[in-house]
Steps between C-alpha positions, in 0.01 A plus 500: 500500500132596489572842634773560246272392215226737623747790521630421150152495355421831672810656342411368156143626515618836626748527217236411240256755650756776507596426135139520386445828686822648356403396140154655538626828652793576268476786255465420132811581305398515131546810284128529445436509874717801548342679208150431639605621842633821344172550312298448816710760682446750216128434509498556875664837450258612226195270504254739328730559203558125461125431497444772242769348280350152532154635419633678194664178378177309558294762303744489212467120476864446598425312824663168566 
């Protein structure tokens, strides 16, 4: 009986650990997340132009 209890506890703790890891590693699924990811990809393709645009907005007082 003791061995079976030990095995059961090991299975429960393993399941809890796997669930926590799965929850932390899953991709966000909101609409804003996909828009932000698209914006990051565009900035990666043309980072200088994006910085100039952000600097112009800051100079015009439109930042934020």
